[in-house]
C-alpha positions as CSV (number, residue, x, y, z in Angstrom):
1,M,-94.6,28.9,53.2
2,N,-97.4,29.3,50.8
3,I,-96.5,28.9,47.0
4,M,-97.8,29.6,43.5
5,V,-96.7,27.6,40.8
6,I,-97.9,29.1,37.2
7,G,-98.7,26.7,34.5
8,G,-100.5,23.9,33.8
9,G,-98.7,21.1,31.9
10,G,-96.8,17.9,32.7
11,R,-93.5,20.2,33.3
12,E,-95.6,22.1,36.5
13,H,-96.9,18.6,37.5
14,A,-92.9,17.5,37.6
15,I,-92.5,20.9,39.8
16,I,-95.2,20.6,42.3
17,H,-94.5,16.8,42.9
18,S,-90.6,18.0,44.0
19,L,-91.7,20.9,45.5
20,K,-94.3,18.7,47.7
21,K,-91.1,17.0,49.4
22,S,-90.1,20.0,50.7
23,P,-90.9,20.4,54.5
24,K,-91.3,24.6,54.1
25,A,-94.4,23.9,51.3
26,E,-97.3,24.1,53.5
27,K,-99.8,25.1,50.8
28,I,-99.3,24.6,47.1
29,Y,-101.3,26.8,44.2
30,A,-101.5,25.9,40.3
31,L,-102.6,28.4,38.2
32,P,-104.1,26.6,36.1
33,G,-103.3,23.3,36.8
34,N,-104.5,20.6,35.5
35,G,-106.4,16.9,36.2
36,G,-103.1,15.6,37.5
37,I,-102.2,18.3,39.4
38,A,-105.6,18.7,41.3
39,A,-104.4,15.9,43.8
40,L,-101.1,17.7,44.6
41,A,-101.7,21.4,45.0
42,E,-105.1,23.7,44.9
43,C,-106.1,24.5,41.3
44,V,-107.2,28.1,40.2
45,A,-108.7,29.0,36.9
46,I,-106.5,31.8,36.3
47,G,-104.5,31.4,33.1
48,A,-100.2,31.4,32.9
49,T,-100.7,34.8,31.1
50,E,-103.2,36.1,32.7
51,I,-100.8,38.2,34.9
52,E,-102.8,41.4,36.5
53,K,-105.1,38.3,37.5
54,I,-102.1,36.2,38.8
55,V,-100.8,39.2,40.7
56,D,-104.5,39.9,42.7
57,F,-104.4,36.3,43.5
58,A,-100.9,36.7,45.3
59,K,-101.6,39.5,47.0
60,N,-104.8,38.3,48.3
61,N,-103.5,35.0,49.3
62,N,-100.5,35.8,51.3
63,I,-98.1,33.8,48.4
64,D,-94.9,33.3,50.2
65,F,-93.1,32.3,46.6
66,A,-93.6,31.8,43.0
67,V,-92.5,29.7,40.4
68,V,-93.1,31.0,36.8
69,A,-92.8,27.8,34.9
70,P,-93.6,28.9,31.1
71,D,-91.9,30.5,28.5
72,D,-94.9,33.0,27.7
73,P,-95.7,34.6,31.1
74,L,-91.7,35.1,31.5
75,V,-91.2,37.0,28.3
76,L,-94.2,38.9,29.6
77,G,-92.8,39.8,32.7
78,A,-94.7,38.0,35.3
79,V,-91.5,37.6,37.8
80,D,-91.0,41.8,37.2
81,A,-95.1,42.2,38.2
82,L,-95.1,39.8,41.2
83,E,-91.4,40.8,42.6
84,E,-92.9,44.6,42.5
85,I,-95.5,43.9,45.2
86,G,-92.6,41.8,47.2
87,V,-93.3,38.0,46.3
88,P,-89.9,36.3,45.2
89,C,-90.0,34.2,42.4
90,F,-87.8,31.1,40.3
91,G,-88.0,32.5,37.3
92,P,-86.1,35.3,35.1
93,R,-87.2,38.7,34.4
94,A,-88.7,39.7,31.3
95,N,-85.3,41.5,30.0
96,A,-83.9,38.3,30.5
97,A,-86.3,36.1,29.3
98,I,-85.5,37.6,26.1
99,I,-82.8,35.1,25.5
100,E,-86.0,32.7,24.6
101,G,-88.3,35.6,23.5
102,S,-85.9,36.6,20.8
103,K,-83.7,34.2,18.2
104,V,-82.8,37.1,17.2
105,F,-81.2,38.6,20.1
106,S,-79.9,35.3,21.4
107,K,-78.2,34.8,18.3
108,N,-76.5,38.4,18.2
109,L,-75.6,37.6,21.7
110,M,-74.1,34.6,20.9
111,K,-72.2,36.3,17.9
112,K,-71.1,38.9,20.3
113,Y,-69.6,37.2,22.9
114,N,-67.6,34.6,20.6
115,I,-70.5,31.6,21.6
116,P,-70.2,28.6,19.8
117,T,-73.9,28.3,17.5
118,A,-74.6,27.9,13.7
119,G,-73.9,30.7,11.1
120,Y,-76.7,32.6,10.5
121,E,-78.4,36.0,9.5
122,V,-81.1,38.0,10.1
123,F,-84.1,39.5,8.0
124,D,-87.2,41.6,8.6
125,D,-87.9,41.4,4.6
126,S,-89.5,38.3,2.9
127,T,-87.8,38.9,-0.4
128,K,-84.1,39.5,0.7
129,A,-84.4,36.4,2.9
130,I,-85.2,34.2,-0.2
131,E,-82.3,35.8,-2.5
132,Y,-80.0,34.9,0.3
133,I,-81.6,31.6,0.9
134,E,-81.1,31.0,-3.0
135,K,-77.4,31.3,-2.5
136,G,-77.2,28.5,0.0
137,T,-76.9,25.4,1.0
138,F,-79.6,22.9,1.5
139,P,-81.0,21.8,4.2
140,V,-81.1,25.3,5.6
141,V,-83.1,25.8,9.1
142,I,-85.5,28.8,9.3
143,K,-86.7,30.2,12.9
144,A,-89.8,32.8,13.7
145,D,-88.3,35.1,15.7
146,G,-90.3,34.9,18.6
147,L,-92.3,32.2,21.0
148,A,-94.1,29.7,18.6
149,L,-95.2,27.1,21.3
150,G,-92.0,25.3,20.0
151,K,-92.9,25.1,16.6
152,G,-91.4,28.3,15.1
153,V,-89.0,26.1,13.5
154,I,-88.5,24.6,10.1
155,I,-85.6,22.2,8.5
156,A,-85.9,22.7,4.7
157,Q,-84.5,20.2,2.6
158,S,-84.6,22.1,-0.7
159,F,-85.1,25.9,-2.0
160,D,-88.9,25.5,-2.8
161,E,-89.6,24.3,1.0
162,A,-87.4,27.1,2.1
163,K,-89.2,30.0,-0.1
164,D,-92.5,28.8,1.2
165,A,-91.4,28.0,5.0
166,V,-90.6,31.9,4.5
167,H,-93.4,33.0,3.1
168,S,-95.8,31.4,5.6
169,I,-93.9,32.5,8.9
170,M,-93.2,36.2,7.1
171,E,-96.3,37.1,5.1
172,D,-99.1,34.4,6.1
173,K,-97.9,34.9,9.8
174,I,-98.7,31.6,11.1
175,F,-96.8,32.5,14.0
176,G,-98.4,35.7,14.2
177,A,-96.1,38.9,15.3
178,S,-93.3,35.7,16.1
179,G,-93.1,36.1,12.3
180,N,-91.8,39.8,12.0
181,N,-88.5,38.8,11.8
182,V,-86.5,35.2,10.9
183,V,-83.3,33.9,11.0
184,V,-81.6,31.8,8.5
185,E,-79.4,29.3,9.8
186,E,-76.7,26.7,8.8
187,F,-78.1,23.3,9.6
188,L,-75.7,21.4,11.7
189,T,-75.2,17.5,12.1
190,G,-74.9,15.6,15.1
191,P,-76.1,14.0,18.0
192,E,-78.8,16.5,20.7
193,V,-78.4,17.1,24.3
194,S,-80.7,19.4,26.4
195,V,-78.8,20.5,29.2
196,L,-81.0,22.6,32.2
197,C,-79.5,24.5,34.3
198,F,-80.0,26.3,37.8
199,T,-78.3,30.0,37.8
200,D,-78.6,32.9,40.2
201,G,-76.7,34.8,37.8
202,E,-73.2,34.4,39.3
203,T,-73.3,30.7,40.0
204,L,-74.3,27.8,37.7
205,V,-75.1,24.4,38.4
206,P,-76.1,22.1,35.9
207,M,-78.6,19.4,36.5
208,V,-78.5,15.6,34.5
209,S,-78.2,15.7,30.6
210,S,-81.4,14.6,28.6
211,M,-82.5,13.2,25.1
212,D,-85.6,14.2,23.6
213,H,-87.7,12.8,20.8
214,K,-89.1,15.4,18.6
215,R,-90.9,13.4,16.0
216,V,-94.1,11.6,16.4
217,G,-93.9,8.3,14.4
218,D,-91.0,5.7,15.7
219,G,-87.8,5.6,14.1
220,D,-88.1,9.5,14.4
221,T,-90.2,9.9,11.6
222,G,-93.3,12.3,10.8
223,L,-94.2,15.8,12.2
224,N,-92.1,17.5,15.0
225,T,-94.0,17.8,18.1
226,G,-93.5,19.3,21.5
227,G,-91.5,16.0,22.2
228,M,-93.3,12.6,22.5
229,G,-90.5,11.6,25.7
230,T,-87.2,11.7,27.1
231,I,-84.5,9.5,28.9
232,A,-81.3,11.1,31.2
233,P,-79.2,11.2,31.5
234,N,-78.0,11.3,28.0
235,P,-75.0,9.1,27.1
236,C,-73.4,11.0,24.2
237,Y,-72.7,13.6,26.8
238,T,-69.6,12.7,28.5
239,E,-67.4,14.2,31.3
240,E,-64.9,15.8,28.9
241,L,-67.9,17.2,26.8
242,A,-69.3,19.2,30.1
243,K,-66.2,20.4,31.3
244,E,-66.1,21.9,27.3
245,C,-69.4,23.0,27.6
246,M,-68.9,24.7,30.8
247,E,-66.1,26.6,29.8
248,T,-67.1,27.5,26.1
249,I,-71.2,27.8,26.5
250,F,-72.8,28.3,29.7
251,L,-70.2,30.3,31.8
252,P,-69.6,32.8,29.0
253,T,-73.7,33.0,28.7
254,V,-74.5,33.8,31.9
255,D,-71.7,36.4,32.0
256,A,-73.1,38.1,28.7
257,M,-76.2,38.3,30.4
258,N,-75.0,40.1,33.6
259,K,-72.6,42.3,30.8
260,E,-75.7,43.0,28.8
261,G,-77.3,44.0,32.2
262,R,-79.6,41.2,31.9
263,T,-78.9,39.1,34.7
264,F,-80.6,35.8,34.2
265,K,-82.3,33.9,37.5
266,G,-84.1,30.7,37.4
267,C,-83.6,27.5,35.2
268,L,-81.3,28.2,32.2
269,Y,-81.7,25.6,29.4
270,F,-79.1,24.9,26.7
271,G,-80.1,23.0,23.6
272,L,-76.7,21.8,22.0
273,M,-75.7,19.9,19.1
274,I,-72.5,18.0,19.5
275,T,-71.0,18.6,15.6
276,P,-67.9,17.3,14.4
277,K,-66.2,20.6,15.8
278,G,-68.0,20.3,18.9
279,P,-70.4,21.5,20.7
280,K,-72.7,24.4,19.7
281,V,-76.1,25.8,21.3
282,I,-78.8,25.5,18.7
283,E,-81.5,27.2,21.5
284,Y,-82.0,28.9,24.7
285,N,-84.8,28.3,26.7
286,C,-85.7,30.4,29.9
287,R,-87.1,28.0,31.8
288,F,-87.5,23.9,32.3
289,G,-88.0,22.1,29.2
290,D,-91.0,20.0,29.0
291,P,-90.7,16.8,28.8
292,E,-87.1,17.1,29.9
293,T,-87.7,18.2,33.6
294,Q,-90.2,15.0,33.7
295,V,-86.8,13.0,33.7
296,V,-84.1,15.4,35.5
297,L,-86.5,16.3,38.5
298,P,-87.2,12.6,39.6
299,L,-83.4,11.9,39.9
300,L,-82.7,15.2,42.3
301,E,-81.9,14.7,45.7
302,S,-81.7,18.2,47.1
303,D,-84.7,20.3,48.1
304,L,-85.9,21.6,45.1
305,L,-87.7,24.7,47.0
306,D,-84.4,25.6,48.8
307,I,-82.7,25.8,45.4
308,M,-85.4,27.7,44.4
309,I,-85.2,30.7,47.1
310,A,-81.3,30.4,46.7
311,V,-81.3,31.3,43.6
312,S,-83.6,34.1,44.0
313,K,-81.8,35.5,46.9
314,G,-78.7,34.8,44.9
315,N,-76.7,32.4,47.1
316,L,-77.5,29.5,45.1
317,K,-73.5,28.5,45.8
318,N,-74.7,28.0,49.5
319,V,-77.0,25.1,48.7
320,P,-76.3,21.6,47.7
321,V,-77.8,20.3,44.5
322,K,-77.1,16.6,44.6
323,F,-78.5,14.1,42.2
324,S,-78.9,10.1,42.1
325,D,-76.7,8.2,39.7
326,G,-79.6,6.4,38.2
327,A,-81.4,6.9,35.1
328,A,-85.1,8.4,34.0
329,A,-87.1,7.5,31.2
330,C,-90.4,9.1,30.2
331,V,-92.9,8.1,27.6
332,V,-95.7,10.2,26.6
333,V,-99.1,9.1,25.9
334,A,-100.7,11.4,23.3
335,S,-103.9,11.6,21.6
336,E,-104.3,10.2,18.6
337,G,-104.1,12.3,15.5
338,Y,-101.4,14.7,17.4
339,P,-99.9,17.4,16.7
340,K,-102.4,18.0,13.6
341,S,-106.2,17.5,15.1
342,Y,-107.5,15.1,17.4
343,E,-110.4,14.4,19.6
344,K,-110.5,15.6,23.7
345,G,-112.8,14.9,26.5
346,F,-112.2,10.9,27.1
347,E,-112.1,10.5,30.3
348,V,-109.2,9.1,31.9
349,T,-108.3,5.9,34.3
350,E,-105.0,5.3,36.1
351,E,-104.0,3.2,38.5
352,K,-102.0,3.1,41.0
353,L,-97.9,2.8,40.5
354,P,-94.9,1.6,42.1
355,D,-92.9,4.7,44.2
356,D,-90.2,4.5,41.3
357,C,-92.9,5.6,38.7
358,F,-94.9,8.7,37.9
359,V,-97.2,10.0,35.7
360,Y,-97.3,13.4,34.7
361,H,-100.6,15.0,33.3
362,A,-100.0,17.5,30.4
363,G,-103.1,17.5,28.8
364,T,-106.0,16.7,31.1
365,Q,-108.7,18.5,33.4
366,M,-111.3,17.8,36.0
367,K,-114.7,17.6,34.5
368,D,-117.9,16.6,36.6
369,G,-115.3,14.8,39.0
370,K,-113.9,13.1,36.4
371,V,-110.4,13.5,34.4
372,V,-111.2,13.9,31.1
373,T,-108.3,14.5,28.1
374,S,-107.8,18.1,27.0
375,G,-104.8,18.2,25.0
376,G,-102.8,16.5,22.9
377,R,-100.1,15.3,25.0
378,V,-102.2,13.8,27.5
379,A,-99.6,12.8,29.9
380,G,-95.5,11.8,30.4
381,V,-95.5,8.3,32.2
382,C,-92.1,8.3,33.7
383,A,-89.9,6.0,35.8
384,K,-86.0,5.8,37.3
385,A,-84.2,3.1,38.1
386,E,-80.4,2.1,39.0
387,T,-79.8,2.0,34.5
388,L,-81.5,3.2,31.7
389,E,-82.5,-0.6,30.3
390,K,-84.9,-0.9,33.5
391,A,-85.8,2.7,33.6
392,L,-87.4,2.7,29.9
393,E,-88.7,-1.0,30.7
394,K,-90.4,0.2,34.2
395,A,-92.2,3.2,32.1
396,Y,-93.3,1.6,29.2
397,K,-94.7,-1.0,31.6
398,A,-96.3,1.7,33.3
399,T,-98.3,3.0,30.4
400,E,-100.5,-0.2,30.3
401,S,-102.2,1.7,34.0
402,F,-103.0,5.1,32.3
403,N,-105.8,5.1,29.9
404,F,-108.1,6.6,27.7
405,E,-109.8,5.9,24.0
406,K,-107.5,6.8,21.2
407,K,-104.4,6.9,23.5
408,Y,-101.0,7.0,20.9
409,M,-97.2,6.8,22.0
410,R,-94.1,6.2,20.4
411,K,-93.0,2.4,21.6
412,D,-89.2,3.1,20.6
413,I,-88.3,5.9,23.0
414,G,-84.5,5.7,24.4
415,K,-84.0,2.6,21.9
416,R,-80.9,5.8,20.1
417,A,-79.6,5.8,23.6
418,L,-79.5,2.3,24.5
419,D,-77.8,1.6,21.1
420,I,-75.1,4.3,21.9
421,L,-74.4,2.6,25.4
422,N,-74.7,-0.8,24.2
423,S,-71.8,0.2,21.5
424,K,-69.6,1.6,24.3
């Protein structure tokens, strides 16, 4: 089969790495891909949101199957456009991708169908939003309605911070049109859990749970980022919790989308908070998480391409989805200065790693035959092992084999998870 994967980050590198294991995957194209993906697939200089060019490429290259990985092209209708010319896809159509594309939509969906989430109000007027916030308690969460590269959520500790956040989002438009509406949300406490699920709109199969590390600095300090590392499975996510989430959150969400005429096919991501009152949804994503994918897919023992085809055809129930019992860890190596300003263009040197270690490139590109840095998060250095402790040890050891000037990483990825495991 000729396969096309849309996207060019660490998530796409991990997806392509898994797809390559399938005997059905003859040729893989990545649009646009990156410096690391180039070793596994043919990279094509077409951006992930250039829908017309993507469709033309699919027509001209006899594409048999497409995987649309990032949120932007999904929300823009890339799957709709490809299916229209007869190319089957893994990923939701635009009317289902709205579950991530609009926080107002997703919050209203949860309220309508009694899916547990934080209390909230929606505003299209900054003055009314500020008046409402003034009467509430702190901290408070303020979210831009639309997509904002994972940065559209501000936790305000005081009224002044909250007022500044509303002005920045709604008036200064720091996230563009995504800030035309805001969601003002109750601040929840408890451990966070990410659960990615395969679903064809009828059957839903959860993947291994994971724990992300969003803050840039050790000890969860500093600015929020796209993710500085992940581990799987998440020790906070017990069998009892998994059962409760399936009954009160996962299946009700799939059912709600069906009732709204927005059947979701693809990877549905649940960002959960385990509160004293039980699990609640913090956010939905309409695709594989990044960098959660980099620890979840290495633990997948089944054929990813078979699963993706089954999802697109609506027969997921007939395909085995099996994960190994071990653990995986991912340490993100970033450019010094991320997530603010940082330099690009440094040459990357990489040594061969053992079979249970992987480097998934995120912000790299090929230039004059060399791999150079091109982004803030340069790569996710990952490892799997029988235990989380061993996986972390291997991943940190492997970071010594991946180098570039002004390399930065957190030194405490997985520490929280190890503390939880050691206290049991």
